[in-house]
N, CA, C and O of each residue as an XYZ file, in Angstrom:
664
protein
N       0.458     -1.353     -0.257
C      -0.181     -0.123      0.011
C       1.145      1.380     -0.265
O       2.314      1.213      0.084
N       0.774      2.442     -0.778
C       1.611      3.406     -0.955
C       1.355      4.627      0.225
O       0.238      5.137      0.300
N       2.380      5.030      1.073
C       2.006      6.115      1.504
C       1.068      7.007      1.589
O       0.454      7.515      2.527
N       1.054      7.123      0.414
C      -0.274      8.336     -0.213
C      -1.343      7.507      0.115
O      -1.992      7.969      1.053
N      -1.772      6.425     -0.328
C      -3.052      6.078      0.067
C      -3.583      5.540      1.179
O      -4.727      5.177      1.454
N      -2.079      5.551      2.061
C      -2.252      4.842      3.483
C      -2.865      5.963      4.501
O      -3.632      5.826      5.454
N      -2.166      7.267      3.879
C      -2.290      8.746      4.370
C      -3.748      9.316      4.303
O      -4.340      9.854      5.239
N      -4.404      9.029      2.564
C      -5.854      9.091      2.882
C      -6.699      8.314      4.007
O      -7.699      8.661      4.634
N      -5.920      7.113      4.035
C      -7.013      6.016      4.561
C      -6.853      6.426      6.218
O      -7.869      6.069      6.814
N      -6.125      6.902      6.878
C      -5.644      7.398      8.192
C      -6.504      8.783      8.234
O      -7.052      9.207      9.252
N      -6.529      9.381      7.028
C      -7.271     10.781      7.682
C      -8.932     10.488      7.383
O      -9.799     11.235      7.837
N      -9.219      9.364      6.604
C     -10.340      9.123      6.686
C     -10.905      8.350      8.165
O     -12.081      8.281      8.522
N     -10.078      7.975      8.665
C     -10.298      7.116      9.639
C     -10.818      8.084     10.587
O     -11.893      8.236     11.168
N      -9.421      8.842     10.543
C      -9.706     10.078     12.062
C     -11.184     11.062     11.738
O     -11.910     11.491     12.636
N     -11.409     11.286     10.270
C     -12.874     12.094     10.494
C     -14.078     11.175      9.706
O     -14.923     11.374      8.832
N     -13.770     10.412     10.285
C     -15.177      8.955     10.169
C     -16.059      9.426     11.095
O     -17.223      9.460     10.694
N     -15.836      9.862     12.398
C     -16.710      9.923     13.651
C     -16.779     11.210     13.113
O     -17.748     11.254     12.354
N     -16.207     12.245     13.160
C     -16.290     13.468     13.062
C     -17.625     14.122     11.417
O     -18.252     15.167     11.241
N     -17.543     13.350     10.927
C     -18.455     13.500     10.021
C     -20.089     13.896     10.391
O     -20.727     13.937     11.443
N     -20.410     14.163      8.963
C     -22.171     14.708      9.234
C     -22.649     14.572      7.883
O     -21.926     14.459      6.893
N     -24.086     14.590      7.899
C     -24.583     14.644      6.312
C     -25.208     15.996      6.189
O     -25.630     16.795      7.025
N     -25.128     16.001      4.768
C     -25.544     17.224      4.277
C     -26.917     18.216      4.542
O     -27.104     19.425      4.405
N     -27.892     16.930      5.053
C     -29.387     17.730      5.545
C     -29.278     18.699      6.638
O     -28.681     18.591      7.708
N     -30.158     19.931      6.036
C     -30.350     20.312      7.469
C     -31.281     20.369      8.202
O     -32.413     20.055      7.835
N     -30.960     20.842      9.561
C     -32.114     20.836     10.675
C     -32.360     22.468     10.977
O     -31.329     23.102     10.750
N     -33.190     23.088     11.318
C     -33.310     24.299     11.709
C     -32.321     24.226     13.492
O     -31.776     23.247     14.001
N     -32.430     25.725     14.046
C     -32.188     25.521     15.165
C     -32.982     25.857     15.947
O     -33.808     26.672     15.533
N     -33.112     25.340     17.582
C     -34.211     25.442     18.013
C     -34.542     24.121     18.879
O     -33.824     23.213     18.461
N     -35.103     23.826     19.596
C     -35.387     22.063     20.033
C     -35.449     21.368     18.977
O     -36.121     21.684     17.995
N     -34.574     20.087     19.101
C     -34.712     19.187     18.276
C     -35.203     18.034     18.686
O     -35.973     18.348     19.594
N     -35.222     16.783     18.552
C     -36.424     15.874     18.992
C     -35.629     14.333     19.329
O     -35.963     13.632     20.284
N     -34.764     14.041     18.567
C     -34.274     12.574     19.129
C     -33.328     12.160     19.507
O     -33.095     10.962     19.662
N     -32.185     13.568     19.855
C     -31.019     13.015     20.462
C     -30.504     12.233     19.639
O     -30.311     11.145     20.182
N     -29.936     12.261     17.778
C     -29.217     11.119     17.506
C     -28.766     11.741     16.298
O     -29.575     12.488     15.749
N     -27.094     11.515     15.515
C     -26.739     12.268     14.807
C     -26.001     11.095     13.663
O     -25.678      9.947     13.969
N     -25.845     11.721     12.317
C     -25.523     11.213     11.529
C     -24.264     11.940     10.851
O     -23.810     13.083     10.802
N     -23.951     10.705     10.367
C     -22.674     11.027      9.195
C     -21.794     11.084      8.457
O     -20.902     10.699      9.212
N     -21.006     11.388      6.933
C     -20.808     11.230      5.973
C     -19.746     11.387      5.855
O     -19.678     12.476      6.425
N     -18.334     11.087      5.425
C     -17.102     12.056      5.007
C     -16.661     10.764      3.795
O     -16.722      9.543      3.937
N     -16.098     11.786      2.292
C     -15.687     11.157      1.763
C     -13.747     11.720      2.101
O     -13.441     12.844      2.500
N     -13.138     11.035      1.917
C     -11.077     11.157      1.919
C     -10.775     10.303      0.884
O     -11.476      9.301      0.743
N      -9.478     10.603     -0.177
C      -9.364      9.902     -1.155
C      -9.960      8.967     -1.671
O      -9.417      7.862     -1.698
N     -11.222      9.161     -2.211
C     -12.017      8.237     -2.843
C     -12.544      7.208     -1.726
O     -12.858      6.235     -2.411
N     -12.749      6.961     -0.713
C     -12.862      6.239     -0.025
C     -14.261      6.812      1.066
O     -14.078      7.895      1.620
N     -15.441      6.164      1.304
C     -16.568      7.636      1.893
C     -17.231      5.909      2.990
O     -17.529      4.734      2.774
N     -17.115      7.105      4.397
C     -17.241      6.257      5.632
C     -19.005      6.789      6.001
O     -19.204      7.940      5.611
N     -19.905      6.301      6.490
C     -20.992      6.525      6.838
C     -21.244      6.397      8.072
O     -20.382      5.910      8.804
N     -22.367      6.768      8.536
C     -22.970      5.931      9.890
C     -24.298      6.885      9.763
O     -24.461      7.672      8.831
N     -25.291      6.681     10.925
C     -26.929      7.329     11.063
C     -27.107      6.703     12.722
O     -26.765      5.767     13.445
N     -28.075      8.241     12.702
C     -28.866      7.347     14.456
C     -27.889      7.106     15.266
O     -27.939      5.963     15.720
N     -26.811      7.881     15.713
C     -25.748      7.170     16.790
C     -26.724      8.646     17.847
O     -26.989      9.836     17.680
N     -26.895      7.852     18.635
C     -27.049      8.026     19.973
C     -26.720      9.217     20.479
O     -25.628      9.368     19.931
N     -26.967     10.682     21.482
C     -26.496     11.035     21.966
C     -27.070     11.636     23.970
O     -28.040     11.426     24.699
N     -26.465     11.997     24.013
C     -26.948     12.322     25.723
C     -28.091     13.620     25.915
O     -29.025     13.973     26.634
N     -27.461     13.955     24.973
C     -28.627     15.294     24.783
C     -29.058     16.058     23.481
O     -28.823     15.690     22.329
N     -29.661     17.069     23.832
C     -29.637     17.461     22.102
C     -29.335     18.941     22.382
O     -29.612     19.501     23.443
N     -28.590     19.667     21.057
C     -27.791     20.839     20.906
C     -29.006     22.026     21.524
O     -30.170     21.695     21.297
N     -28.841     23.115     22.139
C     -27.269     23.471     22.475
C     -26.402     23.103     23.957
O     -25.285     23.439     24.351
N     -27.506     22.238     24.568
C     -26.970     21.634     25.597
C     -25.627     21.167     25.709
O     -25.256     21.164     24.536
N     -24.581     20.732     26.474
C     -23.383     20.335     26.253
C     -24.121     18.428     26.480
O     -24.951     18.107     27.331
N     -23.394     17.366     25.299
C     -23.534     16.262     24.986
C     -22.551     15.262     25.028
O     -21.477     15.700     25.441
N     -22.549     14.119     24.754
C     -21.760     13.126     24.421
C     -22.164     12.364     23.128
O     -23.073     12.943     22.535
N     -21.800     11.395     22.622
C     -22.282     10.743     21.619
C     -21.379      9.495     21.691
O     -20.184      9.340     21.440
N     -22.603      8.430     22.231
C     -22.370      6.854     22.280
C     -21.525      6.325     21.013
O     -21.904      6.244     19.844
N     -20.023      5.921     21.679
C     -19.782      5.018     20.532
C     -20.055      3.767     20.192
O     -19.291      3.205     19.406
N     -20.839      3.293     20.549
C     -21.932      1.604     20.636
C     -22.777      1.881     19.870
O     -23.212      0.943     19.202
N     -23.285      3.078     19.671
C     -24.383      3.494     18.454
C     -23.632      3.499     17.168
O     -24.126      2.968     16.173
N     -22.194      4.202     17.128
C     -21.511      3.973     15.646
C     -21.077      3.141     15.627
O     -21.542      2.506     14.680
N     -19.951      2.292     16.410
C     -19.291      1.590     15.866
C     -20.170     -0.140     15.445
O     -20.923     -0.556     16.326
N     -20.095     -0.575     14.802
C     -21.061     -1.905     14.247
C     -20.330     -2.668     15.776
O     -19.444     -2.074     16.390
N     -20.854     -4.011     16.223
C     -22.650     -4.068     15.674
C     -24.088     -3.294     16.157
O     -25.237     -3.247     15.717
N     -23.322     -2.685     17.374
C     -24.665     -1.373     18.056
C     -24.844     -0.294     16.535
O     -26.005     -0.050     16.205
N     -24.111      0.093     15.981
C     -24.047      0.910     15.129
C     -23.982      0.781     13.664
O     -23.788     -0.373     13.282
N     -24.115      1.836     12.588
C     -23.846      0.956     10.859
C     -22.522      1.569     10.644
O     -22.447      1.768      9.432
N     -21.516      1.938     11.183
C     -20.250      2.462     10.629
C     -19.570      1.403      9.375
O     -19.144      0.258      9.532
N     -19.634      2.198      8.135
C     -19.183      1.632      7.222
C     -18.369      2.069      6.064
O     -18.667      3.185      5.640
N     -17.584      1.561      5.565
C     -16.273      2.409      4.850
C     -16.422      1.811      3.389
O     -16.653      0.602      3.385
N     -16.327      2.479      2.030
C     -16.109      1.772      1.325
C     -14.158      1.874      1.290
O     -13.320      2.458      1.977
N     -14.112      0.793     -0.119
C     -12.258      0.763      0.002
C     -11.785     -0.024      0.761
O     -10.563     -0.056      0.900
N     -12.503     -0.769      1.374
C     -12.068     -1.935      2.429
C     -11.129     -1.726      3.842
O     -10.172     -2.359      4.286
N     -11.976     -0.363      4.395
C     -11.474      0.146      5.194
C     -12.394     -0.095      6.276
O     -13.587      0.151      6.102
N     -11.915     -0.612      7.530
C     -12.231     -0.279      9.008
C     -12.289      0.765     10.023
O     -11.281      0.928     10.710
N     -13.110      1.353     10.185
C     -13.151      2.173     11.571
C     -13.750      1.493     12.445
O     -14.408      0.466     12.282
N     -13.458      2.239     13.692
C     -13.480      1.991     15.293
C     -13.244      3.366     15.773
O     -12.161      3.933     15.635
N     -14.789      4.151     16.619
C     -14.503      4.755     17.637
C     -13.978      4.434     18.900
O     -14.525      3.463     19.422
N     -12.780      5.140     19.756
C     -12.492      4.569     21.030
C     -12.806      4.988     22.116
O     -12.596      4.299     23.115
N     -13.400      6.249     22.201
C     -14.269      6.852     23.145
C     -15.885      7.500     22.979
O     -16.564      7.371     21.961
N     -16.165      7.971     23.800
C     -17.337      9.175     23.577
C     -17.350     10.832     23.834
O     -17.440     11.545     24.834
N     -17.232     11.024     22.624
C     -16.386     12.151     22.168
C     -17.497     13.662     22.787
O     -18.402     13.947     22.004
N     -17.430     14.305     23.750
C     -18.081     15.564     24.394
C     -18.176     16.556     23.836
O     -17.187     17.253     23.609
N     -19.598     16.943     23.403
C     -19.570     18.694     22.353
C     -20.148     19.363     23.354
O     -21.071     19.030     24.098
N     -19.412     20.493     23.290
C     -20.118     22.125     23.826
C     -20.302     22.874     23.124
O     -19.324     23.330     22.531
N     -21.727     23.429     22.801
C     -22.029     24.172     22.295
C     -21.625     26.127     22.667
O     -21.277     26.543     23.772
N     -21.773     26.825     21.655
C     -21.759     28.317     22.137
C     -22.985     28.440     21.050
O     -22.692     28.027     19.927
N     -23.919     28.798     21.172
C     -24.842     28.985     19.793
C     -25.089     30.527     19.595
O     -25.945     30.865     18.778
N     -24.426     31.429     20.257
C     -24.243     33.320     20.462
C     -23.161     33.248     19.300
O     -23.219     34.221     18.549
N     -22.094     32.220     18.957
C     -20.925     32.774     18.583
C     -21.324     31.421     16.905
O     -20.823     31.538     15.786
N     -22.310     30.328     17.351
C     -21.781     29.488     16.087
C     -20.694     28.414     16.303
O     -19.889     27.928     15.509
N     -20.931     28.169     17.732
C     -19.364     26.822     17.486
C     -19.556     26.152     18.337
O     -20.258     26.570     19.258
N     -18.984     24.772     18.379
C     -18.824     23.509     18.859
C     -17.621     22.973     19.381
O     -16.792     22.455     18.632
N     -17.500     23.035     20.291
C     -16.220     21.870     20.591
C     -16.365     20.349     20.987
O     -17.401     19.764     21.302
N     -14.926     19.783     20.887
C     -14.680     18.298     20.812
C     -14.032     18.075     21.621
O     -12.948     18.384     21.125
N     -13.735     17.590     23.028
C     -12.868     17.598     23.709
C     -11.893     16.479     23.365
O     -10.824     16.813     23.877
N     -11.759     15.391     22.786
C     -10.934     14.258     21.975
C     -11.850     13.480     21.106
O     -12.928     13.074     21.540
N     -11.396     13.229     19.715
C     -11.404     11.429     19.647
C     -10.481     10.982     19.007
O      -9.562     11.345     18.273
N     -11.116      9.718     19.634
C     -10.255      8.740     19.502
C     -10.652      7.562     19.230
O     -11.409      6.733     19.736
N      -9.303      7.733     17.388
C      -9.977      6.567     16.046
C      -8.653      5.664     15.899
O      -7.466      5.961     16.035
N      -9.283      4.462     15.575
C      -8.583      2.903     15.008
C      -9.182      2.972     13.540
O     -10.387      3.102     13.326
N      -8.189      2.868     12.526
C      -8.491      3.034     11.229
C      -8.224      1.963     11.052
O      -7.344      1.678     11.864
N      -8.488      1.032     10.370
C      -7.877     -0.483      9.596
C      -7.802     -1.021      8.054
O      -8.918     -1.172      7.558
N      -6.661     -1.350      7.172
C      -7.091     -1.830      6.433
C      -6.146     -3.034      6.249
O      -4.974     -3.086      6.622
N      -6.969     -4.162      5.500
C      -6.413     -5.622      5.506
C      -5.488     -5.812      7.088
O      -6.006     -6.085      8.170
N      -4.265     -5.619      6.871
C      -3.455     -6.210      8.369
C      -3.060     -4.819      9.262
O      -2.880     -4.838     10.479
N      -2.972     -3.730      8.493
C      -2.539     -2.360      9.234
C      -3.459     -1.882     10.130
O      -4.589     -2.031      9.665
N      -3.465     -1.332     11.303
C      -4.077     -0.939     11.374
C      -3.417      0.697     12.427
O      -2.354      0.712     13.048
N      -3.907      1.279     12.383
C      -3.294      2.769     13.135
C      -4.538      3.474     14.190
O      -5.754      3.586     14.034
N      -3.790      3.801     15.103
C      -4.797      4.667     16.139
C      -4.127      6.343     16.117
O      -2.966      6.750     16.157
N      -5.377      7.008     16.038
C      -4.986      8.300     16.291
C      -6.104      8.846     17.287
O      -6.978      8.268     17.933
N      -5.611     10.642     17.120
C      -6.275     10.720     18.618
C      -6.009     12.450     18.646
O      -4.885     12.951     18.630
N      -7.305     13.230     18.693
C      -7.143     14.387     18.631
C      -8.014     15.349     19.329
O      -9.194     15.150     19.615
N      -7.248     16.535     19.607
C      -8.483     17.114     20.781
C      -8.536     18.617     20.421
O      -7.959     19.174     19.488
N      -9.335     19.147     21.340
C      -9.874     20.366     21.320
C     -10.223     20.609     20.009
O      -9.715     21.602     19.488
N     -10.880     20.014     19.440
C     -11.512     19.822     17.892
C     -12.865     21.170     17.993
O     -13.792     21.173     18.803
N     -12.549     22.387     16.736
C     -13.619     23.635     16.873
C     -14.090     22.906     15.512
O     -13.483     22.160     14.744
N     -15.474     23.435     15.512
C     -16.732     23.167     14.378
C     -17.274     24.278     14.450
O     -17.595     24.683     15.568
N     -17.562     25.184     13.148
C     -18.572     25.947     12.661
C     -19.664     25.583     12.596
O     -19.619     24.356     12.508
N     -20.966     26.028     12.581
C     -22.566     25.538     12.945
C     -22.571     26.312     11.721
O     -22.163     27.472     11.674
N     -23.214     25.420     10.339
C     -23.178     25.743      8.732
C     -25.021     26.935      9.123
O     -26.017     26.371      9.575
N     -25.015     28.134      8.883
C     -26.313     28.984      8.817
C     -26.824     28.091     10.115
O     -26.270     27.422     10.988
N     -28.157     28.437      9.774
C     -29.139     28.399     10.974
C     -29.452     27.005     11.254
O     -30.443     26.714     11.923
N     -28.638     26.100     10.765
C     -28.796     24.715     10.840
C     -28.076     24.167     12.238
O     -27.691     24.913     13.138
N     -27.948     22.405     12.242
C     -27.366     21.835     13.626
C     -26.232     21.154     12.944
O     -25.851     20.102     13.458
N     -25.614     21.588     11.847
C     -24.721     21.198     11.122
C     -23.173     21.461     11.546
O     -22.799     22.617     11.351
N     -22.663     20.983     11.840
C     -21.273     21.839     12.028
C     -20.201     21.408     11.027
O     -19.926     20.248     10.721
N     -19.711     22.389     10.627
C     -18.134     21.995     10.138
C     -16.640     21.554     10.860
O     -16.746     21.707     12.077
N     -15.954     21.301     10.664
C     -14.815     21.430     11.374
C     -13.953     22.133     10.689
O     -13.848     22.079      9.463
N     -13.278     22.842     11.439
C     -11.839     23.475     11.591
C     -10.914     23.035     11.485
O     -11.021     21.939     12.035
N      -9.372     23.207     10.883
C      -8.615     22.427     10.249
C      -7.949     21.827     11.733
O      -7.406     22.435     12.655
N      -8.145     20.838     11.602
C      -7.149     19.527     12.903
C      -5.991     18.676     12.518
O      -5.608     18.365     11.390
N      -5.513     18.365     13.682
C      -4.394     17.349     13.272
C      -4.641     15.956     14.608
O      -4.284     16.074     15.780
N      -5.343     14.690     13.994
C      -4.530     13.663     14.879
C      -3.279     13.148     15.052
O      -2.447     13.221     14.147
N      -3.028     12.599     16.174
C      -1.399     12.296     16.622
C      -1.940     10.892     16.179
O      -3.088     10.510     15.957
N      -0.403     10.081     16.108
C      -0.835      8.587     16.239
C      -0.225      8.008     17.131
O       0.993      7.951     17.299
N      -1.609      7.255     18.141
C      -0.838      6.628     19.668
C      -0.440      5.474     19.589
O       0.474      5.136     20.341
N      -1.167      4.244     18.386
C      -0.321      3.365     18.245
C      -0.391      2.886     16.668
O      -0.950      3.513     15.768
N       0.123      1.959     16.576
C      -0.384      0.969     14.980
C       1.360      0.708     14.477
O       2.366      0.807     15.179
N       1.251      0.376     13.122
C       2.508     -0.179     12.789
C       3.381      1.159     12.457
O       3.190      2.317     12.827
N       4.394      0.609     11.639
C       5.618      2.079     11.872
C       5.013      2.186     10.465
O       5.550      3.086      9.818
N       3.882      1.412      9.693
C       3.334      2.109      8.061
C       2.874      3.542      8.025
O       2.915      4.426      7.169
N       2.287      3.435      9.629
C       1.669      4.541      9.447
C       2.121      5.628     10.009
O       2.966      5.616     10.904
N       1.360      7.119      9.317
C       2.136      8.582      9.719
C       1.754      8.845     10.896
O       0.704      8.744     11.531
N       3.123      9.314     11.139
C       2.735      9.798     12.578
C       1.707     10.820     13.268
O       1.281     10.915     14.419
N       1.473     11.586     12.023
C      -0.015     12.291     12.124
C      -0.955     12.700     10.801
O      -0.501     13.200      9.771
N      -1.864     12.494     10.960
C      -2.912     12.817     10.168
C      -3.729     14.674      9.933
O      -4.370     15.137     10.876
N      -3.626     15.183      9.120
C      -4.879     16.571      9.236
C      -5.813     16.331      8.117
O      -5.745     15.853      6.984
N      -6.655     16.818      8.835
C      -7.870     17.085      8.450
C      -8.388     18.692      8.161
O      -8.742     19.432      9.079
N      -8.365     19.167      6.483
C      -9.041     20.293      6.602
C     -10.349     20.833      6.674
O     -11.419     20.231      6.579
N     -10.155     21.941      6.839
C     -11.231     22.916      7.401
C     -12.833     22.557      6.559
O     -13.038     23.152      5.500
N     -13.749     21.723      7.013
C     -14.872     21.499      6.469
C     -14.718     20.098      5.524
O     -15.554     19.721      4.702
N     -13.279     19.339      5.888
C     -13.053     17.673      5.596
C     -14.060     16.823      6.855
O     -14.279     15.617      6.969
N     -14.474     17.830      7.587
C     -15.399     16.648      8.532
C     -16.829     17.738      8.716
O     -16.687     18.956      8.820
N     -17.791     17.252      8.728
C     -18.898     17.439      9.367
C     -19.967     16.662     10.589
O     -19.854     15.469     10.870
N     -20.669     17.290     11.024
C     -21.385     17.044     12.434
C     -23.116     17.299     12.378
O     -23.651     18.371     12.657
N     -23.678     16.324     12.044
C     -25.495     16.891     12.157
C     -25.987     16.109     13.294
O     -25.956     14.903     13.541
N     -26.468     17.166     13.944
C     -27.704     16.851     15.015
C     -28.885     16.716     15.176
O     -29.391     17.727     15.664
N     -29.774     15.679     14.931
C     -30.956     15.520     15.071
C     -31.863     14.714     15.985
O     -33.085     14.781     15.857
């Protein structure tokens, strides 16, 4: 596997749970305490739907990794990639400034026999207009374990991931 393809793979894994769909939800009370995601990196797409959250924005909340990861969730990726969220990310919202913040995202990505684990902290998200969709500001995830073939870090460009709460 080329380093370029692996870099795309690990960026995809790091961004997978940070992702969101393009559907818009109006601000204000939301009903079902769920979040959806989709991300496309290096020609591979990862998606998940209806992950449970502990509250509705703008209240602080956590996203339950067991409702994203299989078998309890439906996280799936194209291109032979698998991903697994290792933590329950906590989100805090500032509706006045249209910003959300995540404490940490800890992800493991795997393709074939190569496994890489990455962690990003203090991720900042910008709200997309008058919706509950948030687009990430650029962030870097640092390798915490895995194959020597894994890059030491991966960067997700601004807008490369999003989160939609519904």
